[in-house]
C-alpha positions as CSV (number, residue, x, y, z in Angstrom):
1,M,-24.0,23.0,-3.2
2,N,-22.4,25.5,-0.8
3,R,-18.7,26.3,-0.6
4,N,-18.0,24.2,2.5
5,A,-19.4,21.1,0.9
6,V,-17.2,21.6,-2.2
7,F,-14.1,22.0,0.1
8,A,-15.2,18.8,2.0
9,V,-15.5,16.8,-1.2
10,I,-12.1,18.0,-2.4
11,A,-10.5,17.2,0.9
12,V,-12.0,13.6,0.8
13,L,-10.7,13.1,-2.7
14,V,-7.2,14.4,-1.7
15,V,-7.1,12.0,1.2
16,A,-8.3,9.1,-0.9
17,V,-5.6,9.7,-3.5
18,G,-3.0,9.9,-0.8
19,V,-4.1,6.6,0.8
20,L,-4.2,4.9,-2.6
21,G,-0.7,6.2,-3.4
22,Y,0.7,5.0,-0.2
23,L,-0.8,1.5,-0.7
24,Y,0.7,1.4,-4.2
25,Y,4.0,2.4,-2.8
26,Q,3.9,-0.3,-0.1
27,Q,3.0,-2.9,-2.8
28,R,5.9,-1.9,-5.0
29,Q,8.3,-2.1,-2.0
30,R,7.3,-5.7,-1.4
31,E,8.0,-6.8,-4.9
32,G,11.4,-8.3,-5.5
33,R,12.1,-9.3,-1.9
34,V,13.5,-12.7,-1.1
35,E,12.2,-14.5,2.0
36,I,14.2,-17.3,3.6
37,N,12.6,-19.6,6.2
38,L,14.2,-22.2,8.3
39,G,11.7,-24.8,9.7
40,K,11.0,-28.4,10.3
41,N,11.2,-29.2,6.5
42,G,14.5,-27.5,6.1
43,I,15.3,-24.2,4.3
44,S,12.8,-22.6,2.0
45,I,13.5,-19.6,-0.2
46,Q,10.6,-17.6,-1.8
47,K,10.7,-14.6,-4.0
48,N,7.8,-12.3,-3.5
């Protein structure tokens, strides 16, 4: 395997770790939120 291929594999792994970290961060931000909806059936409160 030549040097450019090694750098390409490392770059792909770094991007994958970054994307997974961002998705984990988004999921953690959603936890603990309270959602209040007002509709035909009245008020509903949900904790996510």
